[in-house]
C-alpha positions in Angstrom: 76.5 78.7 72.8 77.3 77.0 69.6 74.6 74.9 67.8 77.6 72.5 68.8 77.9 73.1 73.2 74.4 72.9 72.7 74.0 70.1 71.3 77.1 67.9 73.4 75.5 69.3 76.3 71.8 67.7 75.0 74.2 64.4 74.9 75.6 64.9 78.6 72.6 64.7 79.7 70.5 62.3 78.2 74.0 60.1 79.2 73.5 60.3 82.5 70.0 60.7 82.6 70.1 57.2 82.4 72.9 56.2 85.0 71.0 58.4 87.6 67.9 56.7 87.1 68.9 52.8 86.7 71.3 53.4 89.9 68.2 53.7 92.5 68.0 57.9 92.9 64.5 57.9 93.8 65.2 61.8 96.0 63.4 65.1 93.3 66.8 66.5 92.3 65.3 70.6 91.1 66.6 72.1 87.7 69.5 74.0 90.0 70.7 71.1 91.3 73.6 69.8 90.1 73.3 66.5 92.2 71.7 65.2 95.5 72.7 65.8 98.5 71.5 63.7 102.0 74.2 64.6 104.5 73.2 65.8 107.7 74.7 69.5 107.4 73.6 69.5 103.3 76.2 69.1 101.8 78.2 65.5 99.3 80.5 64.3 102.4 77.3 62.2 103.5 76.6 60.9 100.0 76.5 57.7 99.7 78.6 56.8 96.3 81.7 59.3 98.9 81.4 56.6 101.2 81.4 53.3 99.2 84.2 54.9 96.9 85.9 55.5 100.5 85.1 51.6 102.1 86.2 49.9 98.4 89.4 52.1 98.1 90.2 51.1 102.7 89.7 48.0 101.5 92.0 48.0 98.8 94.8 49.6 100.5 94.8 47.5 104.1 95.4 44.1 101.2 97.8 45.9 99.6 99.7 47.9 101.7 101.8 45.7 104.6 101.7 45.9 107.9 98.3 46.6 108.2 95.9 45.0 110.1 93.4 43.1 108.5 90.5 45.3 109.2 87.2 46.8 106.9 85.7 49.7 107.5 81.4 49.2 108.6 79.8 52.5 109.5 80.7 55.8 109.6 79.3 58.2 112.2 79.7 62.3 112.5 80.3 63.3 109.1 81.0 66.3 109.1 82.3 69.8 106.1 84.9 71.7 107.7 86.1 73.5 104.2 84.5 74.6 101.4 87.1 76.1 97.9 84.7 76.8 95.9 86.0 77.4 92.3 86.5 80.5 91.3 89.9 82.5 89.4 91.8 82.0 91.4 91.2 78.0 92.0 89.6 75.8 89.5 89.4 72.9 91.3 85.9 73.4 94.6 87.1 71.5 97.3 85.3 69.7 99.8 87.2 68.8 103.1 84.7 66.6 105.4 85.9 64.1 108.8 84.0 62.0 110.6 84.1 58.9 112.6 84.5 55.7 111.0 84.2 52.0 113.1 86.8 48.8 111.9 85.8 46.0 112.0 87.9 44.6 114.6 85.8 46.8 117.5 88.1 50.5 116.9 86.7 54.0 116.0 89.3 55.9 114.3 89.1 59.5 113.1 88.7 60.4 109.1 89.3 63.5 107.0 88.3 63.3 103.6 88.6 65.3 100.1 86.4 65.6 97.8 87.3 67.3 94.6 85.0 68.4 92.2 85.7 67.6 88.1 88.3 65.4 88.9 87.4 61.5 88.7 88.2 59.2 85.5 88.3 61.6 82.6 87.3 65.2 84.6 83.8 63.4 84.2 82.8 62.9 88.0 84.0 63.7 91.5 87.6 62.6 93.1 87.3 61.6 96.4 90.9 61.4 99.1 91.5 60.0 102.5 93.4 58.9 105.5 91.8 56.7 108.3 94.1 58.3 111.1 97.2 55.7 112.2 97.0 53.8 108.0 98.7 56.6 106.0 102.8 53.9 106.4 103.8 55.1 103.5 103.2 59.3 105.1 101.3 60.0 101.8 98.9 62.9 103.8 101.5 63.8 105.9 102.1 62.8 109.3 98.8 62.4 110.9 97.1 63.2 107.7 98.0 66.9 107.9 97.3 66.9 103.6 93.5 66.8 104.2 92.2 68.0 107.2 
């Protein structure tokens, strides 16, 4: 590894370390871990940051898409990962496909499907989350009945 690459890696680690500690992360992270995972199935699907991102984006969606009921996600239940496609030579982006049941503020339960793309966050920092709540894809972004994310 070149001196520049080592310096850049050290700077990135130094930059990210205070962020993790200031967000209240209290679980121990081992040297080989890429993050702190707390989901029931041992995957990132149940991580707090993933669920908060989905909740915030869903709230934005129901306010800005016409003819959607004014509801909010209250709770996530039965969170599971049903497929993992790790990054390799043929697939440069690792993807985790997750499913759950969400309780909405109107008292109804809906199925939610979501995808976590590794390294696809803003400016390729962090992970991206795409989701589809059954019955809330008015513009068929994820095909009929959220098929793209299943």
